[in-house]
C-alpha positions in Angstrom: 104.5 98.4 170.0 103.7 98.5 166.1 101.2 95.5 165.2 101.7 95.3 161.2 98.8 93.0 159.7 99.6 92.0 156.1 97.0 91.1 153.7 97.2 88.1 151.2 98.2 90.2 148.7 100.9 92.1 150.1 104.6 91.4 149.1 106.4 90.2 152.4 109.7 91.1 150.4 108.4 94.6 149.6 107.1 95.3 153.8 110.7 94.1 154.3 112.2 96.4 152.4 109.7 99.3 153.1 110.7 99.0 156.8 114.4 99.7 156.0 115.2 103.5 156.5 118.3 103.7 154.3 118.5 103.2 150.6 121.9 101.7 150.4 120.1 99.3 152.5 117.2 99.0 150.8 120.1 98.4 147.8 122.3 95.7 149.1 119.5 93.8 151.2 117.6 92.0 148.3 121.1 90.2 147.2 122.4 88.9 150.3 118.7 88.3 151.1 118.0 86.2 147.9 121.5 84.1 149.1 120.3 83.0 152.3 116.9 82.3 150.6 119.4 79.9 148.2 121.1 78.2 151.7 117.4 77.2 152.3 116.7 75.3 149.2 113.9 78.1 148.0 112.9 78.0 144.4 112.0 80.7 142.3 112.7 84.2 142.2 113.0 86.9 145.4 109.2 87.6 145.2 108.5 83.8 145.5 111.1 82.8 147.8 109.9 85.5 150.0 106.7 84.2 150.2 107.7 80.9 150.2 109.7 82.1 153.5 106.9 83.4 155.2 104.2 80.8 155.1 106.9 78.0 156.0 108.5 79.5 158.8 
């Protein structure tokens, strides 16, 4: 099993996107992820929303 350690300055969004293999998936995921974050009522841009999501959940 591979364990991924995040440093405080790492972007959760960048880490997530780096795990996707397909360029098309990398293109499509951010807008879909932002819809999910808006459903959770997370404020800010997608980068800030991803950091809040990781810290909260």
